[in-house]
N, C-alpha and C positions, 0 to 999 in steps of 0.2 A: 129783291124787292120787298117792301114792309106795307106798302099802302098800293092800292087800285084805285086808280081815279075813275069816276063814273058819273059825267056830263049830265044830269037829268034834264035841264033845260038851260036857256039863257040866263036864267034868274038863280040856279042852284048847282052848285057842284059837291058830290059827294066824294068824301075820301073813304075807302074801306081799309080798316085796320086788319092786314091778316098775321099781322105778329103781335104778341104784347108789348105796348108802348112801356119798355123798362130800361135802366141806365144801359143795359148790353147793346142796344139798338139806337140811343139817342142821335149820334150823329148821323146815323143813315136816314133815320124818322127826319129830322129836321132838313137835311139835305133833300130828299124825296120829295117832302110836302110843299115846302117852297119852291121848288122847281116846277112841280106841277101847277100849283097857284098862279105861279107866275107867266103860264102859258094862256091866262086867261084875264080878262080885266073887267067886263059886264057883269059876272055874276052880282048877285046882292047877298048870298049866304052861302056858308061853306056846312054841311052836314057830315058829321062824322061819324061814321058806321062802325060800333063796338061790336056787332054781332058775335064775331069769330073771337073776343077779348075774353080770356078767363081771369086774366091778373094784369092789374096796374099797379107800380109802384109810385113812388113819391117822383121821381125824374118824369115818368111819365105825367104825373098830375102838374108837373113844372112846365112841361111841353106843352099841355093843353092849356094852360092860362098864358104862356107865352103867344101862342096861335091865337088866342082869343083878344089879346092886346095887340096883337098885329093886325088884326082884321079890324078892329075897333078903331084904329087909328086910319084905315081906309074905308071907313064907313060902310061895314059889311059886318053881317052877322054870323054867329056859329051856335050849332046844337048839338048834341049826343042823340044818337038813337041807337036802339039795340043793344043798350047796356044790361047786363045781367044784374038779378037785384043785390047782391052783394057790393057790384061798383056802384051802383045807383045810392046804395046806403052811406057807401064811401063817400061820394060827392056830395051827398047830403051834409053828412059830418065836419067835413072840410069846407063847407060852404060854397060849393062850385054852382049850386043851384042857384044862387043869387047872381052868378055871370051869367049864365046862359042855360037854354033849356035842356034838361036831361029827360030822354024818352026811353021806355021799356022797348 
């Protein structure tokens, strides 16, 4: 398991990454995240908890962009929390902070 689901309330679902979102895990990551989200419908926001993530590669960034676009099509929001300083800086450099909120 690469992701743990934590349903905070009816409005917010948190996906906690327990492995680095990299090319090595992309297929499992996609399958697990969409499978978990498909179990619920009433949520309005997905929070990606990256507290345990030390590294993300371009494939992981592409995954986050794809997840964001999928959620926008469903009129849902996404934000990142718990990202390390280096990851937040990377997100800023590639303009991900213009798509979704990134918190420490």
